[in-house]
DRENDO-1510 file (C-alpha; in Angstrom, 1 decimal, always signed):
<recs>
REC; n; res; u; v; w
REC; 1; MET; +10.2; +19.8; -3.2 .
REC; 2; LYS; +9.2; +23.5; -3.1 .
REC; 3; ARG; +5.6; +22.4; -3.8 .
REC; 4; GLU; +5.7; +19.9; -0.9 .
REC; 5; LEU; +7.0; +22.6; +1.4 .
REC; 6; ASP; +4.3; +25.0; +0.2 .
REC; 7; ILE; +1.6; +22.4; +1.0 .
REC; 8; LEU; +3.1; +21.8; +4.4 .
REC; 9; VAL; +3.3; +25.5; +5.3 .
REC; 10; THR; -0.4; +25.9; +4.1 .
REC; 11; GLN; -1.5; +23.0; +6.3 .
REC; 12; MET; +0.5; +24.3; +9.3 .
REC; 13; HIS; -1.1; +27.7; +9.0 .
REC; 14; ALA; -4.6; +26.3; +8.5 .
REC; 15; ASN; -4.1; +24.2; +11.7 .
REC; 16; GLY; -3.1; +27.3; +13.7 .
REC; 17; VAL; +0.6; +26.4; +14.2 .
REC; 18; ASP; +2.3; +29.7; +15.0 .
REC; 19; TYR; +5.5; +30.9; +13.4 .
REC; 20; THR; +7.7; +30.3; +16.4 .
REC; 21; GLU; +6.6; +26.6; +16.7 .
REC; 22; ALA; +6.8; +26.1; +12.9 .
REC; 23; VAL; +10.4; +27.3; +12.9 .
REC; 24; ARG; +11.2; +25.2; +16.0 .
REC; 25; GLN; +9.8; +22.0; +14.3 .
REC; 26; PHE; +11.7; +22.7; +11.1 .
REC; 27; LYS; +15.0; +23.2; +12.9 .
REC; 28; LYS; +14.5; +20.0; +14.9 .
REC; 29; ARG; +13.7; +17.9; +11.8 .
REC; 30; TYR; +16.5; +19.4; +9.7 .
REC; 31; ILE; +19.1; +19.0; +12.4 .
REC; 32; PHE; +17.9; +15.5; +13.1 .
REC; 33; GLU; +18.3; +14.6; +9.5 .
REC; 34; VAL; +21.8; +16.1; +9.3 .
REC; 35; LEU; +22.9; +14.3; +12.5 .
REC; 36; ALA; +21.4; +11.0; +11.3 .
REC; 37; HIS; +23.4; +11.4; +8.0 .
REC; 38; HIS; +26.6; +11.8; +10.1 .
REC; 39; LYS; +25.6; +8.9; +12.4 .
REC; 40; GLY; +25.2; +11.3; +15.4 .
REC; 41; ASN; +28.7; +12.9; +14.9 .
REC; 42; GLN; +28.0; +16.5; +16.1 .
REC; 43; CYS; +31.3; +17.9; +14.8 .
REC; 44; LYS; +30.6; +16.7; +11.2 .
REC; 45; ALA; +26.9; +17.8; +11.5 .
REC; 46; ALA; +27.9; +21.3; +12.7 .
REC; 47; GLU; +30.3; +21.7; +9.9 .
REC; 48; GLU; +27.6; +20.8; +7.3 .
REC; 49; LEU; +25.2; +23.1; +9.0 .
REC; 50; GLY; +27.7; +25.9; +8.9 .
REC; 51; MET; +27.9; +26.5; +12.6 .
REC; 52; HIS; +30.4; +25.9; +15.4 .
REC; 53; ARG; +30.1; +22.6; +17.4 .
REC; 54; ASN; +29.2; +24.6; +20.5 .
REC; 55; THR; +26.4; +26.4; +18.7 .
REC; 56; LEU; +25.0; +23.1; +17.6 .
REC; 57; SER; +25.2; +21.7; +21.1 .
REC; 58; ARG; +23.4; +24.8; +22.5 .
REC; 59; THR; +20.8; +24.6; +19.8 .
REC; 60; LEU; +20.2; +20.9; +20.6 .
REC; 61; ALA; +19.7; +21.8; +24.2 .
REC; 62; GLU; +17.3; +24.6; +23.3 .
REC; 63; LEU; +15.3; +22.3; +21.1 .
REC; 64; ASP; +15.3; +19.6; +23.8 .
REC; 65; MET; +16.9; +17.1; +21.4 .
REC; 66; ASP; +18.5; +14.0; +22.9 .
REC; 67; THR; +21.3; +13.0; +20.6 .
REC; 68; SER; +21.9; +9.8; +22.5 .
REC; 69; LYS; +18.7; +8.5; +20.9 .
REC; 70; ILE; +20.1; +9.3; +17.5 .
REC; 71; ARG; +23.4; +7.6; +18.2 .
REC; 72; SER; +21.9; +4.6; +19.9 .
REC; 73; GLY; +19.5; +4.0; +17.0 .
REC; 74; MET; +22.5; +3.6; +14.7 .
REC; 75; ARG; +24.7; +1.4; +16.9 .
REC; 76; ARG; +25.1; -2.3; +16.3 .
REC; 77; PRO; +23.3; -4.4; +18.9 .
REC; 78; PRO; +25.3; -5.5; +21.9 .
REC; 79; SER; +27.6; -8.5; +21.3 .
REC; 80; SER; +25.3; -10.6; +23.5 .
REC; 81; ASP; +22.4; -10.0; +21.1 .
REC; 82; ARG; +24.6; -10.8; +18.1 .
REC; 83; MET; +25.7; -14.0; +19.7 .
REC; 84; GLY; +22.1; -15.0; +20.1 .
REC; 85; ASP; +21.7; -14.6; +16.3 .
REC; 86; ARG; +24.8; -16.7; +15.7 .
REC; 87; SER; +23.6; -19.5; +17.9 .
REC; 88; ARG; +20.2; -19.5; +16.2 .
REC; 89; ILE; +21.9; -19.7; +12.8 .
REC; 90; THR; +24.1; -22.5; +14.1 .
REC; 91; SER; +21.1; -24.4; +15.4 .
REC; 92; ILE; +19.3; -23.9; +12.1 .
REC; 93; ALA; +22.3; -25.1; +10.1 .
REC; 94; SER; +22.7; -28.2; +12.3 .
REC; 95; ALA; +19.0; -29.1; +12.0 .
REC; 96; ARG; +19.5; -29.5; +8.2 .
</recs>
């Protein structure tokens, strides 16, 4: 993993990405990964990150991260969509 990080840092430097932007992108990606692991639960993510929930919330705002997209990507489809699947399965079963 260290080697992959070294390669990424080298590429970022070669492409002119400045330090501030590199740190910002790392934070965004890392926090997104932790939030995704906890299914968007900010309290659990903050605990894993070793920060207070309010600090995480402030950091998300500073990084322009929309956690609703994280949470909505992990939700089950609305029941109306699931019903459509059920009716399609029923019609397939009755066709047999």
